[in-house]
C-alpha positions, 0 to 999 in steps of 0.5 A: 296861373289858376292856383294864384288866382284862386288864392287871391279870390280866397283872400278877397272873400275872407274878412279883412284883417283890419276888420278883425282888429279890436281896438286895444283898450285904453289904460283907465285914467287915474281919478283926480286926487282928492282935495287935501282937507286937513292941516295938522301943525305943532309949533314953539313960540316966544311970546312977550306979555307986557300986561302990568301984573305979568310984567311985575311978577314974571318979567320976560322969563320963560317966554316959550309956548307950545301949541298944536293946531288942526285946520279943516280946509276947503280947496286947500285955501279956506278953512276953520280950525282949533288950537290949544297951547301950554305955557309955564312961567316962573316969577317972584311974587309980590310980598308986603314990605320987609317980607321975602317974596315967594316964588310964583308959578303961572300956567296958561292954556290958550284954546282958540277957534279960528278961520284960516286963509292960504294962498295955495295956487298950485299943488307943489307950491314951495312957499305958501303964505297964510293968515289965521284969525279968531277968538282965544280963551286963555285958561290960567292958573297961578300958584303962589307958595305964600298963598293957602292952597284953598285960595289958589286963583284960576280963571279964563280970559277971552279975546281976539287973536290974529297971526300970519306967516308962510309955510315952506315945503320940505323937499321930501321924496314921494311920500308913501304913508298908507292912510287906508288899505288902498287910496292916496297917501295919508300925508301929502306934504310936509312944511316948516312954517314961520309966523308972527302972532298977536292976541288981546286977552284983557277985555273979558275975564278977571278984572285987572289981569292982562294976558295979551301976548305977541311973538314969533313961532317956528313949527312943522305942518303936515298937509293931509 
């Protein structure tokens, strides 16, 4: 009888087990992912140019234009960016009556500064409508084989542009491209985008030359 009582008193006198229990540390919460702040795009478009000189010499041949674009985003919805493109057209030059027309080559390099709006409402949104607008400077260079190399024309045309379309998220597995030694992946999402665009390039630059264009484009966009 005495021994069980002594054991009970010893247990009561000792520090309760629950008092010695230390709360297990909670797993540290992961920091929220940083805002994705860069869009990088490449696209190929078919552009029509119906200015009188372009239509007469080049018609609608060689309508394709390649363009690359970088856009810096704020909260993935607003941003500003820069773009550059390249288009090469081949046509038949204008010749005096009775003479054989020469081959004419025309290079265009549109360089743009623009604003960008995206309707990104949640992180894994499948389709993201967007619009962009700004100012384009089209650097052009024409080579007419009947013209002396010393008089080959070139110039710059300025004007506004606008475009709109949608980016469609590709169902890739979790991207795991390390952009740094540690931290989030460099590429967060890949989209295919489709857009329509229009530019006015008839106001400033060489008089009488209208490099305005309208068309559709298909491209690939990376969100980083």
